[in-house]
N, C-alpha and C positions, 0 to 999 in steps of 0.2 A: 483213516491208516496212518498209522506215524511213521516219520519220517524213520527211522533205522527198522522198520519192516518195509519202506521200501526197499532199502537201499539191499536188504539179506533176499528178500525178489527179487533181485538184478542181478544179485552175485547170484542167489538160484536159476538167473533163466541163462546166464552166459555157463555155467557152466552145464546144462540142460544142451546149450544151441553147438559147445566146443563137441561133446559125445554125439549130436547131429552130425556135425558133420563129420567126424572118426567114422559112425557106426554109414553114411556114403562111400567115402573113400573106400571101406571095407566090400563095398556094396552089397549092402545091408539096409535096404531100400526102405522095408517095411518097420528095422528099427529106427532107420531117421525118420523118419515120420513121423510112429510114437513120441520121440524125441525130442523132434521140435515141436510138434502140438504142448509138449511140457513147457518146452521156451514160450508159447505163447502164452501159455497157463497163469506163469507168473511176470511174463510181462507183453500183456497182447501186441505194445506199439514196437516191438523188435523186431527192424526193418528186416537184418538178415535174415533172421530165421520165418517171416513170414516170402520172401524172397525162393528161399530154397525150399521153402514147403510148399510152393507151389510150382516153382520146376518138376519135386517128384511125382505132382499129384497131374502136373501136364504130361509127364511120360509116361504118365500111367492111362490116357486117356479119361481119367476124372476131369470135365472138361470143365461140369460147372463148381466144382472148389477153389478149383484154380482160377478163373475168372475174380473169382470171390475175392480170394487173396489180394492177386494183383490187384482188383480194382479198392482194396486195401491201400496198398502202398499208391499206385496214384492220385490220391485224396490228400497225399501230405506237402507240401511244400517244402525245395524242389523237386520236379516231378521227375522219378526214376527210368533213362531214357531206357533202359534196356526192361525192363517192369513194361512198359506203354508199348513197348519193340515187341514182345510177348504176348501180349493182351491181344495188339492188331491179328495180330498170327492168329488166335484161337478163335476169337469172335471173326474174325473169314475162313475159320476151318468148321465156323458153324452155322457157315452164312447168313452170318451178321454183319454184311456187308457198310449196310449206316454208323455203325459199332466201330468195326476196322479203320473206315474213314478217320469217324473222329479223333482217332487215340492218333492216328499218323498227322493227321492237320496239327494236333499238340504235341509233338516233336518240329513240324518242321517251324512251327508260329515260333520257335527257343529258336532250332535252327534249319532256315530254312538251302541248310545244303547239305544235311546228311544225305549220304548218299543210300545207304539199306533202304532209310523211309519213301525216298522218293523213288526207288524202283519198287518199292511194296505199295505204295498208291497206286502205281499203272496199273500191277496185278487187279489190287480190291476195282477199279476204274472197269477193268476188265470184263472180270469175274463177272460183274454186275449185267454183261452185254450177254453170256457164253446161254444159248439157249439151242435147244436141237430144234434141228429143222432138214430132217430125213425125212424122204417119201415113208420109210415106216414108220412112220410115227401114225399115218392116219387120220385119223378127227382129233386127234393130241398133238400136230404141228403145231409146234411152237411153245412142248411143256418144258417150266424149265431144266436143265441138264439139275442145276442145284440143287434143288430145293431138298431140303433138309428133308431125312427118313423122320427126325424126330414132328414129325407135323401128317404124318400118316397115324390114321388109331392101329396101332400093333399093341399084342400084348406086352406085359413089362418083357418074362422070357426071351424073347422076339428084338424084343430093341435093344434088350444087351448085351446077345450074340450076335445078330451085325454090329454094335457097334466095337467087340471087340476083334469081329474081322476085318475093322478097318472100313467098311464099308457106312457111306455115314452121308452120300443121295445118293434119290434117283437113278442117277448118270451110273453111280458106283453098281446100284444094283441087275439093275443091264445089262453090265458087264461080268454078271457071274449067274455061274449054269447050276441047275439044283444037288448035280453030284459035288461040286465046290461044297455046297449048306449044308447037304446033309452028310460033308465029313470032317465036317468041325464039332468038337466035344459039347454034350448037352444040343445041340441042337436035332430038333425028329419032324417026325412029320406030322407034325400039330401046324408048327411056325411053319415048315412048308405052305404044306395047303395053307397056310394065313394069309400069307403071300401072295404065293401063287393068284386067291381069291380078288387080295386087296389090289395087283396090279388088271390081271384080267377085266373089274373092275371100270379099267380106265384104258382099255387096247393095249396092253402092254402085256409082255412075260417074259421069263428070267432070261438073260445069254442073248439077248434082241439086237443088241449090238453086235456081237460076238458073231451074228447071221450076216452081218451087214459089211462084214472082210473090219471091223476097229479089233485086231487079236490085240490079248492084254501082253504088258513085258513080261511079265512074267510066266511067260507063253511061249517066247520067241525062245530061236534058238540061239545062245550064244557066239560073240564072235570066237577069234583065234588069240591068247594073248601071247605079245611079244616074246620070245623067247631070253634078247639078256636083262630083262629083269630079273633078280632075285625072288625066289620064292619067299622068303620071310617080307616081302616088300607085299607083293601079292596079296596073301592072308593077313593085310595088316589090317583088323575090326574098325569101321569106319566111325565105330566110338569111340576109337583114338584119337581123331580130328577132333582141331578147333571150327565148329561148326555152329551155326543161328539154329533155335531152338526149329523152328521152322523144314528149315534142310534134315534134319537129324530126325524130326518127323516124317517128312517125305519118304527117307532114305526103308525107316521103316515100313510104311505102307509095302512098299514096293520091295519091301525083301533084301534090299541089297545090303548084304553084313561086312563084303571085307573089299578093299581099293579094286580088287580084281573083280569082283563082279560088277565094281562101277562101269571100268574100266569097261566092259563088254558092251555098256548100251549108248548110245547115239543121246547125242541133242533131242536132237527130234523126235525119237523118243520119251525123254524125258519131258520136253516139253509140251508134252497131248498129257500127262496127266494132272490130275487134279489136285487145282493147288501147286505146281508148280510153276515159277516164274525165272527171271531171266535173276531174281537176284539170286537162289541156287541156282542159277546156273552157272554163274560167275565162280560163287565163293567154292561151287565143287569143283571145276575148271582149277582151280591156281593149285585144291587143293594134289588135283589128278600130276599138275606140273614140276609139284614141290617134290613130286616121285618119282618121275623119269616118264608119267605117265600119260596118255590121254584118251580123249572118248572114241568110242568107235564111228570110225564112218560112216554115215547111211544108206550106205550102198553096199558098207561088206556082207 
């Protein structure tokens, strides 16, 4: 490739990148993805485009694509700390704790006092030891709660539906009822039968965790909100907050869309949720405090 051609391609890449940023600003994620892909077509090593594209795929729960892009960023020096942290979160979300541990170790090796990495490392180490130990598990007592749905033999249709519903682990599935699955678009009786058969072979059933008193956050009655907080503050979208990818994804899974929604939940409730650790709790507590709010007291 001639030097002149390389210059032209670099200019084209920058044009694609700027268009991608503009599309993101306008909330046109599909267009942004297409444009960032165009940028990488001109310059496969455009780091800003790789990072933005990885973020977009991450938000769309296209984890494999996001991981591949973050890994590309993390092979160059100096390593992007933000990319490495986001990669660690993705690996943990997919129950790949060894890989998450590797990413966090890389960050801490260069910055031993990195507060978020230290807290995330505690979450990863804690997740490794999370198992079901309830008597209701019968002969399957001790089965890992965090075992990924990807490890089960399911049809592509069923697997995709579960992923779109943010049902990623055995624990998530045991907190879900038949009615909730059937209420989701494109989830039919065939997929339901497939999942029930799979669980039945393991001595398990849908909604089993709920039968022993584990009520999901979305089903708990909301707490009253303070009267002295303006409506516009309570209605503020959590998407407007400066949050890490980890916290943002956790709120999406919990269907927490506004500051008011967040203030109606207790710290104890949030900490019982998958992949929600002290790091996210501290981050969200600070956001509530800045807006004159706080978490609900556990006994309210």
